[in-house]
C-alpha positions in Angstrom: 82.1 97.3 116.1 83.2 95.5 112.9 86.9 95.5 112.2 88.9 94.6 109.1 92.6 93.5 109.7 95.1 94.0 106.8 98.5 92.5 107.3 100.6 90.3 105.0 101.5 87.9 107.9 98.9 85.3 108.8 100.3 84.9 112.3 100.0 88.6 113.0 96.4 88.7 111.7 95.5 85.7 113.9 97.1 87.3 117.0 95.4 90.6 116.3 92.0 89.0 115.8 92.2 87.2 119.2 93.4 90.3 121.0 90.8 92.6 119.5 87.9 90.2 119.9 88.8 89.8 123.6 88.1 93.5 123.9 84.6 93.3 122.5 85.3 94.0 118.8 84.2 91.8 116.0 86.7 91.0 113.3 84.7 90.6 110.1 87.6 89.8 107.7 91.3 89.4 107.5 93.2 90.5 104.3 96.8 89.9 103.3 96.9 92.4 100.5 95.4 95.7 99.2 93.3 93.9 96.6 91.8 91.5 99.3 91.2 94.4 101.7 89.3 96.4 99.0 87.1 93.4 98.3 86.4 92.7 102.0 85.6 96.4 102.5 82.9 96.3 99.9 81.5 93.0 101.3 81.6 93.8 105.1 81.5 97.6 105.3 83.7 97.6 108.5 83.6 100.3 111.1 87.3 100.2 111.5 90.4 99.1 109.6 93.8 98.1 111.1 96.4 98.2 108.3 100.1 97.5 107.9 102.2 99.7 105.7 104.2 96.9 104.0 101.9 94.9 101.8 102.8 92.6 98.8 100.9 94.6 96.2 101.8 98.1 97.3 101.9 100.5 100.3 99.4 100.4 103.1 99.2 104.2 102.7 97.6 103.7 99.3 94.9 101.6 100.9 94.4 104.2 103.6 94.0 107.0 101.0 91.6 104.8 99.0 89.6 103.8 102.1 89.3 107.4 103.2 87.8 108.4 99.8 85.3 105.5 100.0 84.3 106.2 103.5 85.1 109.4 105.4 83.8 108.0 108.7 85.7 104.6 108.7 88.2 104.5 111.6 91.7 103.7 110.2 94.6 102.6 112.4 98.1 102.1 110.9 99.9 99.3 112.7 103.5 98.8 111.5 107.1 97.9 112.3 108.2 101.1 110.6 109.1 103.7 113.2 109.9 107.3 112.5 108.2 110.7 112.3 108.1 110.6 108.5 105.8 107.5 108.6 103.5 109.1 111.1 103.2 112.2 109.0 102.6 110.1 105.9 99.9 108.2 107.8 98.2 111.4 108.8 98.3 112.9 105.3 97.0 109.7 103.8 93.9 110.0 106.1 94.6 107.6 108.9 93.3 108.3 112.4 96.0 106.7 114.4 99.5 105.3 114.1 100.8 102.5 116.3 104.1 100.6 116.2 103.9 96.8 116.5 106.2 96.9 119.5 103.6 98.9 121.5 101.4 97.2 124.1 98.0 95.9 123.2 96.4 98.6 125.4 97.8 101.2 123.0 96.3 99.6 120.0 92.9 99.3 121.7 93.0 102.9 122.9 93.9 104.0 119.3 91.0 101.9 117.9 88.6 103.4 120.4 89.9 106.9 119.6 89.7 106.4 115.9 86.1 105.1 116.1 85.0 108.0 118.3 86.9 110.7 116.3 87.1 109.6 112.7 88.3 113.0 111.6 91.1 113.3 114.1 94.6 111.9 114.3 96.7 110.5 117.2 100.1 109.0 117.7 102.6 108.6 120.5 105.3 108.8 118.0 105.0 112.5 117.2 103.5 115.6 118.8 100.6 117.2 116.9 102.5 120.5 117.0 105.2 119.2 114.7 105.2 120.8 111.3 103.8 118.7 108.5 106.4 118.3 105.8 103.9 118.9 103.0 105.0 115.6 101.4 102.3 113.1 100.4 102.5 109.5 101.7 103.8 108.3 98.3 106.4 111.0 98.2 107.6 109.9 101.7 108.0 106.4 100.2 110.0 107.7 97.3 112.2 109.9 99.6 113.0 106.8 101.7 113.8 104.8 98.6 116.2 107.6 97.4 117.9 107.6 100.8 118.6 103.9 100.3 120.4 104.7 97.0 117.8 103.2 94.7 117.5 104.3 91.1 114.2 105.5 89.6 113.7 102.1 87.9 114.3 100.3 91.2 111.9 102.6 93.1 109.3 102.1 90.4 109.6 98.3 90.8 109.4 98.4 94.6 106.4 100.7 94.7 104.5 99.3 91.8 104.5 102.5 89.9 105.9 103.7 86.5 109.3 105.3 86.1 107.6 108.5 84.8 105.5 108.6 88.0 108.7 108.2 90.1 110.2 111.2 88.2 107.1 113.2 88.9 107.3 112.4 92.6 111.0 113.3 92.7 110.3 116.6 91.1 107.6 117.3 93.6 109.8 116.4 96.5 112.6 118.7 95.3 110.1 121.5 94.9 108.5 121.1 98.3 111.8 120.8 100.1 113.3 123.7 98.0 116.2 121.5 96.9 118.2 121.5 93.7 119.0 117.8 93.6 118.5 114.5 95.4 121.6 114.9 97.7 120.4 118.3 98.8 116.8 117.0 99.3 118.1 114.2 101.6 120.1 116.7 103.6 117.1 119.0 104.1 114.9 116.0 104.8 117.2 114.8 107.6 117.5 118.3 109.1 113.7 118.5 109.2 113.4 115.0 110.8 111.8 113.5 107.8 114.5 110.9 107.6 116.5 109.3 110.4 
C-alpha cells in the first residue's frame, strides 16, 4: 500500500516513514505543505494519506476536502497535536476516515491506517463517539470559530487562514446561523455548551 505523509516538520515525517514502513507500508512521498502534497498526489496516486492539520500554506482540512473530491476511495488519516471534539468533527466533515492525536501509540496509527484503507467511506476516532451530534459546521467554520474564541479580528483570521476578509465574514454569518446565535459572544457560549470549544 502506497502512503503519502503530509507534515510540516521533517523530523516527524522521517519518524512516521520509518514506523509505517516497518509495518509493511510503502511511503511514496513526503510533503511539507498543501501545494507539495497536491503535486505528489498527482505523481504517485497514493492509497492512503496521513495529514497534519497545521500546514504553512493553509489548513490540513482543506487538503482533506480537496483529496476527497479527487479520489473518493483514498484512505485519509488526520494525525495532529490538536485535541478536541471539534477537530474530530471537522475532520469527519472534511472527508477524513480517521483522526489520531500525535500522542497516541504507533499501534493506534497503524490500526487507523488499516481501517481507513479497508473502509474508505467510514470514519473512526477514539476521541469521540460516533453517536455524538455533528455540529453542522464545516471544517473551515470550525477554524474560524476557534480563531474567534482566541479574540482575533476578521482581518487577523483572514491572514491566519489564508482567506479574504469577506470570506471570513461569510463564515461568521454561517456560524451564527447554524448555532442560532445573535452575535459572536453568544456563538462562543453556545459552542462551548455543545462541546465544540473547550
